C-alpha positions, -999 to 999 in steps of 0.1 A, spaced: -113 -34 225 -108 -57 195 -82 -33 181 -63 -33 214 -64 -71 214 -50 -73 179 -23 -48 187 -14 -67 219 -13 -100 200 10 -85 174 33 -70 200 36 -103 218 44 -120 185 72 -95 177 86 -100 212 86 -137 208 102 -136 174 129 -111 186 135 -133 217 140 -164 195 163 -145 171 185 -133 200 188 -166 218 223 -182 213 222 -214 193 238 -247 203 242 -266 236 249 -251 270 283 -252 287 290 -283 307 315 -277 336 338 -307 342 362 -291 366 354 -261 387 377 -255 417 380 -286 438 352 -304 420 358 -325 389 374 -360 395 339 -376 395 335 -365 358 366 -384 345 381 -418 341 418 -421 350 444 -437 328 480 -442 341 496 -436 375 494 -398 379 484 -387 414 453 -367 405 437 -350 434 417 -319 445 440 -293 461 440 -255 465 409 -249 443 422 -270 414 427 -306 402 464 -313 404 490 -339 394 527 -338 402 538 -374 406 538 -406 385 553 -416 352 523 -404 332 486 -401 335 454 -388 320 419 -376 330 396 -389 302 362 -375 297 333 -399 302 315 -385 272 325 -385 236 324 -354 215 324 -345 178 321 -307 173 328 -286 204 344 -257 221 366 -263 252 376 -236 276 402 -245 302 422 -226 329 455 -242 339 487 -236 357 521 -251 347 558 -249 355 584 -243 328 592 -281 328 556 -292 329 546 -316 301 509 -316 297 482 -309 271 446 -316 260 442 -346 238 411 -343 215 389 -369 198 407 -399 213 405 -430 191 420 -452 219 415 -443 255 438 -470 268 468 -458 248 467 -420 244 493 -405 221 496 -377 196 494 -404 169 458 -414 177 444 -380 188 450 -343 183 472 -329 211 470 -292 220 503 -291 238 516 -275 270 554 -279 272 576 -249 272 609 -268 270 598 -296 246 630 -310 230 616 -305 196 603 -269 201 582 -266 170 555 -285 188 559 -267 222 531 -249 241 502 -238 219 510 -262 190 489 -292 177 515 -319 179 524 -335 145 500 -310 127 505 -273 135 539 -260 147 546 -228 167 573 -202 161 609 -210 172 624 -196 194 593 -204 215 572 -172 222 541 -188 238 550 -199 273 529 -213 301 554 -217 329 548 -201 363 513 -186 358 477 -193 352 468 -196 315 438 -203 293 431 -226 263 401 -221 240 399 -250 216 373 -252 188 367 -283 167 341 -283 140 343 -310 113 379 -310 100 386 -275 114 405 -273 147 417 -240 163 437 -235 194 438 -201 213 464 -198 241 458 -168 264 436 -153 237 461 -156 209 455 -181 180 485 -204 181 474 -232 158 448 -239 132 444 -269 109 420 -286 84 424 -323 91 398 -350 91 418 -379 106 400 -380 139 362 -372 137 350 -378 173 359 -392 207 365 -383 243 391 -358 253 419 -361 280 440 -339 303 476 -350 306 503 -352 332 533 -363 312 570 -371 318 596 -344 316 627 -342 294 644 -376 291 617 -393 311 623 -375 344 593 -363 364 580 -331 349 565 -302 367 530 -301 381 498 -294 362 468 -277 378 434 -275 361 412 -248 378 383 -248 354 374 -270 323 342 -265 303 329 -279 271 301 -269 248 289 -292 220 283 -274 187 
């Protein structure tokens, strides 16, 4: 009886240790947009007409606007599903240092803009930091796409539809909220719509 108890205790210990070893480390995923739900998780900046429509959060009118996360993040992974037109100007701005004036000069911008006038920072690029090949080969227009963005310390990597399109080592912006953009089109005209179907973040 005593031997069985010792054996049972040892077996339980092994199971516990194995379970701990196989449990993923880090925080759980936090879903900020999932279908029609999501506006309650954001602050709005600008005049874009963000709304829930057709299973996504959509903007297609206004001069410019952003959905800004209510939380600030340092190291993280973002997974986002989005739909854009060829003339859509959008992106995800990371580690914002000024939520009232959001630009690629005070944050990292993972860009969505197939016909950007300066094509080296078109879709898949990190504006001002990591260019993409020209002629542009990574295009978002007319379909659903995915971004996976990983930021850990000075390392920042962007994957567009599973392909790594940009990677940098840069410590300029260490932490901050992130933002989803509806931007003006070429020469300031209204650009195409942006639809965000799912946006998740996991702190590292």
